[in-house]
C-alpha positions as CSV (number, residue, x, y, z in Angstrom):
1,M,-58.7,87.2,-48.9
2,N,-57.0,83.9,-48.3
3,E,-59.9,82.0,-49.7
4,V,-59.9,84.1,-52.9
5,S,-56.2,83.6,-53.3
6,K,-56.6,79.9,-53.0
7,T,-59.3,79.8,-55.5
8,D,-57.3,81.9,-57.9
9,H,-54.3,79.6,-57.5
10,E,-56.4,76.5,-58.2
11,S,-58.0,78.1,-61.2
12,R,-54.6,78.7,-62.8
13,R,-53.9,74.9,-62.8
14,K,-54.7,73.4,-66.2
15,Y,-54.8,69.9,-64.9
16,E,-56.4,68.4,-61.8
17,R,-54.0,67.2,-59.1
18,V,-54.4,63.8,-57.5
19,W,-52.7,62.3,-54.4
20,F,-50.3,59.7,-55.8
21,K,-47.3,58.3,-53.9
22,Y,-44.5,56.9,-56.0
23,Q,-40.7,56.8,-55.7
24,A,-38.9,59.2,-58.0
25,V,-35.5,60.7,-58.6
26,L,-34.8,64.3,-59.8
27,E,-31.5,64.9,-61.4
28,I,-30.6,68.5,-61.9
29,T,-28.6,69.5,-65.0
30,D,-25.6,70.6,-62.8
31,G,-25.4,67.1,-61.3
32,K,-27.3,67.4,-58.1
33,T,-29.7,64.5,-57.4
34,F,-32.8,64.5,-55.1
35,W,-34.6,61.3,-54.0
36,G,-38.2,61.5,-52.9
37,I,-41.8,60.5,-53.0
38,S,-44.4,62.1,-55.3
39,R,-47.4,63.7,-53.7
40,D,-49.7,66.0,-55.7
41,V,-49.5,64.8,-59.3
42,S,-51.0,66.0,-62.5
43,L,-50.3,65.4,-66.2
44,R,-47.9,68.4,-66.3
45,G,-46.3,68.3,-62.9
46,L,-46.0,67.0,-59.4
47,F,-44.6,67.8,-55.9
48,L,-41.7,65.7,-54.9
49,V,-41.3,65.3,-51.1
50,T,-37.5,64.9,-50.8
51,T,-35.7,62.9,-48.2
52,G,-34.0,66.0,-46.8
53,V,-34.2,69.8,-47.2
54,P,-33.5,70.6,-50.9
55,I,-30.3,72.6,-50.8
56,G,-28.6,74.1,-53.8
57,V,-31.5,74.1,-56.2
58,A,-33.5,77.1,-57.4
59,V,-36.6,77.9,-59.3
60,G,-35.9,77.6,-63.1
61,N,-33.3,74.8,-62.7
62,T,-33.8,72.2,-65.4
63,G,-33.3,68.5,-65.1
64,V,-34.7,65.0,-65.6
65,L,-37.3,63.2,-63.5
66,R,-36.7,59.4,-63.4
67,L,-39.3,56.7,-62.5
68,T,-39.3,52.9,-62.8
69,V,-42.7,51.6,-63.9
70,L,-43.5,48.0,-64.9
71,N,-39.8,47.2,-64.5
72,V,-38.9,49.8,-67.1
73,K,-37.0,53.0,-66.4
74,K,-38.8,56.2,-67.6
75,E,-37.5,59.7,-67.6
76,F,-39.1,63.1,-68.3
77,P,-37.4,66.5,-68.9
78,C,-38.6,69.1,-66.4
79,R,-37.9,72.3,-64.5
80,V,-38.1,73.3,-60.9
81,A,-41.3,75.4,-60.5
82,H,-41.0,76.2,-56.8
83,V,-38.8,75.2,-53.8
84,G,-40.1,74.4,-50.3
85,S,-38.6,73.3,-47.0
86,N,-39.8,69.7,-47.6
87,G,-39.6,69.3,-51.3
88,L,-39.8,70.6,-54.8
89,G,-42.6,71.5,-57.2
90,I,-41.7,70.1,-60.7
91,E,-43.1,71.1,-64.1
92,L,-42.8,68.6,-66.9
93,F,-41.8,69.7,-70.4
94,D,-43.6,66.9,-72.2
95,K,-47.2,67.4,-73.4
96,G,-48.6,65.1,-70.8
97,E,-49.6,62.1,-72.9
98,S,-46.6,60.0,-72.1
99,F,-46.6,60.9,-68.4
100,G,-50.3,60.2,-68.2
101,A,-49.7,56.7,-69.6
102,V,-47.0,56.1,-67.0
103,L,-49.4,57.2,-64.2
104,T,-52.1,54.8,-65.5
105,A,-49.6,51.9,-65.8
106,S,-48.3,52.7,-62.3
107,L,-51.8,52.5,-60.8
108,L,-52.5,49.3,-62.7
109,Q,-49.2,47.8,-61.6
110,D,-49.8,48.6,-57.9
111,T,-53.3,47.1,-58.0
112,Q,-52.0,43.9,-59.7
113,I,-49.2,43.5,-57.2
114,R,-51.5,44.0,-54.2
115,L,-54.1,41.6,-55.6
116,G,-51.5,39.1,-56.7
117,A,-51.3,36.7,-59.6
118,D,-52.3,33.1,-60.1
119,V,-49.3,31.1,-61.3
120,D,-49.6,28.9,-64.3
121,A,-48.2,25.4,-64.0
122,N,-46.1,26.1,-67.1
123,D,-44.3,28.9,-65.3
124,L,-42.4,26.2,-63.2
125,L,-42.1,28.4,-60.1
126,K,-41.0,26.1,-57.3
127,V,-41.0,26.6,-53.5
128,V,-38.4,25.2,-51.2
129,V,-39.0,25.1,-47.4
130,R,-35.7,26.3,-45.9
131,R,-36.9,26.7,-42.3
132,A,-40.0,25.5,-40.4
133,P,-40.8,24.4,-36.8
134,I,-40.8,20.8,-38.0
135,M,-38.8,20.5,-41.1
136,P,-40.4,18.3,-43.8
137,S,-38.7,15.2,-45.0
138,L,-37.0,15.3,-48.4
139,K,-38.5,12.2,-49.7
140,G,-40.8,14.4,-51.9
141,G,-37.8,16.2,-53.4
142,G,-37.9,19.0,-50.9
143,E,-39.8,21.4,-53.2
144,T,-43.3,22.1,-54.3
145,R,-45.2,24.4,-56.7
146,L,-46.1,28.0,-56.2
147,L,-49.9,28.7,-56.8
148,K,-50.3,32.4,-56.1
149,I,-48.2,35.4,-55.0
150,S,-48.8,39.0,-54.2
151,S,-46.9,41.8,-52.4
152,G,-48.1,40.6,-49.1
153,N,-48.7,36.8,-49.2
154,M,-48.3,33.6,-51.2
155,E,-49.9,30.2,-51.6
156,F,-48.2,26.9,-52.4
157,I,-49.4,23.3,-52.7
158,Y,-47.8,20.3,-51.0
159,S,-48.6,16.7,-50.4
160,L,-49.0,14.9,-47.0
161,L,-47.3,12.0,-48.7
162,F,-44.1,14.0,-48.5
163,G,-44.2,14.0,-44.8
164,W,-44.9,17.7,-44.7
165,S,-47.0,19.2,-41.9
166,F,-47.8,22.8,-41.3
167,K,-50.3,24.6,-39.1
168,A,-51.6,28.2,-38.7
169,G,-49.1,30.4,-36.9
170,D,-46.0,28.5,-38.0
171,A,-43.0,30.7,-39.0
172,L,-41.5,29.7,-42.3
173,Q,-38.5,30.7,-44.4
174,L,-39.2,29.8,-48.1
175,E,-37.2,30.1,-51.3
176,I,-39.0,30.8,-54.5
177,Q,-37.1,29.4,-57.4
178,Q,-37.6,31.3,-60.7
179,S,-35.1,30.2,-63.3
180,P,-33.2,31.9,-64.9
181,Q,-33.6,34.7,-62.3
182,D,-32.1,34.4,-58.8
183,P,-34.2,32.7,-56.2
184,I,-36.2,34.9,-53.8
185,V,-36.0,34.1,-50.1
186,V,-38.9,35.2,-48.0
187,E,-40.1,34.8,-44.4
188,G,-43.7,34.6,-43.2
189,V,-46.3,33.1,-41.0
190,V,-48.8,30.4,-42.1
191,R,-52.2,32.0,-42.2
192,T,-54.3,28.9,-43.0
193,I,-54.1,25.4,-44.5
194,L,-56.7,24.7,-47.2
195,S,-57.8,21.1,-47.7
196,K,-60.8,21.6,-50.0
197,D,-60.0,23.8,-53.0
198,S,-60.7,23.6,-56.7
199,R,-57.0,23.9,-57.4
200,I,-56.3,20.6,-55.5
201,F,-56.1,17.6,-57.7
202,D,-55.7,15.0,-54.9
203,Q,-58.4,15.9,-52.4
204,V,-57.1,13.3,-49.9
205,N,-53.4,14.0,-49.8
206,D,-52.9,17.5,-51.2
207,R,-53.0,20.7,-49.2
208,I,-52.6,24.5,-49.9
209,C,-50.5,26.5,-47.5
210,A,-51.3,30.3,-47.4
211,V,-48.4,32.4,-46.0
212,V,-48.5,36.1,-44.9
213,F,-45.1,37.7,-45.5
214,S,-43.2,39.3,-42.6
215,V,-41.5,42.7,-43.1
216,L,-39.3,42.2,-46.1
217,P,-36.1,44.0,-47.1
218,D,-36.6,46.4,-50.1
219,R,-34.6,44.2,-52.4
220,V,-36.9,41.2,-51.7
221,S,-40.0,43.3,-52.0
222,N,-38.7,44.7,-55.4
223,A,-38.0,41.1,-56.5
224,I,-41.5,40.0,-55.7
225,R,-42.9,43.0,-57.5
226,E,-40.9,42.1,-60.6
227,L,-42.0,38.5,-60.4
228,V,-45.7,39.4,-60.2
229,G,-45.3,41.8,-63.1
230,R,-43.7,39.1,-65.2
231,I,-46.6,36.7,-64.4
232,H,-49.2,39.2,-65.3
233,S,-47.3,40.1,-68.5
234,R,-47.1,36.5,-69.7
235,R,-50.7,35.9,-69.0
236,L,-51.8,39.1,-70.9
237,Q,-49.7,38.1,-73.9
238,K,-51.2,34.7,-73.9
239,M,-54.7,36.1,-73.7
240,M,-54.1,38.5,-76.5
241,M,-52.6,35.8,-78.7
242,Q,-55.5,33.5,-78.1
243,R,-58.0,36.3,-78.7
244,A,-56.3,37.4,-81.9
245,T,-56.1,33.8,-83.2
246,S,-59.8,33.3,-82.5
247,L,-60.8,36.5,-84.3
248,S,-58.5,35.7,-87.2
249,L,-60.0,32.2,-87.6
250,K,-63.6,33.5,-87.4
251,A,-62.8,36.2,-90.0
252,D,-62.8,33.6,-92.7
253,P,-66.2,33.9,-94.5
254,S,-66.1,30.1,-95.1
255,P,-65.5,28.3,-91.8
256,F,-65.1,25.0,-93.6
257,V,-62.1,26.1,-95.7
258,H,-58.8,25.3,-94.2
259,R,-56.6,28.4,-93.6
260,S,-52.9,28.2,-94.1
261,R,-50.4,29.2,-91.5
262,S,-49.3,32.2,-93.6
263,E,-52.9,33.5,-93.8
264,V,-53.4,33.3,-90.0
265,G,-50.0,35.0,-89.6
266,K,-51.1,37.9,-91.8
267,D,-54.3,38.4,-89.8
268,L,-52.3,38.3,-86.6
269,E,-49.8,40.8,-88.0
270,R,-52.7,43.2,-88.9
271,F,-54.1,42.8,-85.4
272,F,-50.8,43.4,-83.5
273,G,-49.3,45.8,-86.1
274,K,-46.1,43.8,-86.3
275,P,-44.9,40.4,-87.6
276,V,-46.0,37.5,-85.4
277,K,-44.5,34.0,-85.5
278,V,-47.2,31.2,-85.8
């Protein structure tokens, strides 16, 4: 009997559920707010595991579900479908397309942040060593360049000419300077020192220091997530612009005819669907 009931229950679901953990806030129309983590998620609903027993909420209560994805706040009108001792079943009022896009973006963002991002030299992200077993001298300016960062580690380049010396196991406190945003202070342990790497220009004097982060406060972790997101966003925009420009230039039936700036601009506008400065 139980097996039949379970099958009947699952068959009533129009959309497949997936296990997806994400922080969310449910704000009921009467003002009550519930913080929690999503669990079973579909295009039309989810189960929100709340931080405490959900009190003062009933089936049928309407409200808004709030998420922050790609550093942008999203909200979805919803209703409470069922109430449990450890959370709330939530049904979304939207048709599912926008929430599905948010889920896809969330998964992509989490993957990007875990894998990290290579930092372009034009990003001008500097690293300052604030604490180390043997503090480096300041004759090199006391700062160096960030090469890569993810949610769990980072890599920066430094020169032996600066008098800097690190080894595996060293505990460091580092400051990532990201103008105009506030600097990010992180603590970690040196995992390895790389002396032969394609990113090193001076193979004799330059080194790359790879650092694994220690447990970071939520505000620091969020700041790193935002930084990685901005790096990926800038890189994607640059790739799209280069690709669009290449396609626009090749679209001319006569490659030997010079194309004006306005002509290229019109092609880019058609590609992006909005005016683009060239």
